[in-house]
C-alpha positions in Angstrom: 104.7 100.3 -9.7 104.6 99.6 -13.4 104.8 96.1 -14.7 106.3 95.1 -18.0 104.2 93.7 -20.8 105.5 90.4 -22.0 104.9 89.4 -25.6 104.4 85.7 -26.0 106.2 83.9 -28.8 102.9 83.5 -30.6 102.2 87.2 -30.3 105.6 88.0 -31.7 105.0 85.6 -34.5 101.6 87.1 -35.2 103.1 90.6 -35.3 105.7 89.5 -37.8 102.9 88.0 -39.9 100.8 91.1 -39.7 103.7 93.3 -40.8 104.6 91.0 -43.6 100.9 90.9 -44.8 100.6 94.7 -45.0 104.1 95.1 -46.4 103.1 92.8 -49.3 99.6 94.1 -49.7 100.6 97.8 -49.7 104.0 97.3 -51.4 105.4 99.5 -48.7 106.2 99.2 -45.0 104.9 102.6 -44.1 101.5 101.4 -42.9 102.7 98.2 -41.2 105.4 100.2 -39.3 102.7 102.6 -38.1 100.5 99.7 -37.1 103.3 98.0 -35.1 104.0 101.4 -33.4 100.3 101.6 -32.4 100.5 98.1 -30.9 103.7 98.9 -29.0 102.3 102.2 -27.8 99.2 100.5 -26.5 101.4 98.0 -24.6 103.2 100.9 -23.0 99.8 102.4 -21.9 98.8 99.0 -20.4 102.1 98.9 -18.5 101.5 102.5 -17.2 97.7 102.2 -16.6 96.9 98.5 -16.0 93.5 99.2 -14.6 92.4 100.6 -18.0 92.8 97.1 -19.4 90.0 94.7 -19.9 90.0 91.5 -17.9 90.0 88.3 -19.8 89.2 84.7 -18.9 93.0 83.9 -18.9 95.2 84.4 -15.8 97.6 87.3 -16.2 96.2 88.3 -19.6 94.6 91.7 -20.1 92.9 93.1 -23.1 93.0 96.6 -24.5 90.9 98.2 -27.3 93.0 100.2 -29.8 91.3 102.8 -32.0 93.5 104.6 -34.5 
């Protein structure tokens, strides 16, 4: 059974900051949109294959290494 990834309010805020940073830095949203897609795709992989995640010291928090 797949579980759904839940983005905390802080994570959502950080994603917006990352997008804004790269939008301004690159004067384009092309890269930031690709980056956000990479994050969302990784979250889907974690949902589908939770055992591929890395355990953290925090309860119900898993890590995942993204290489793109």
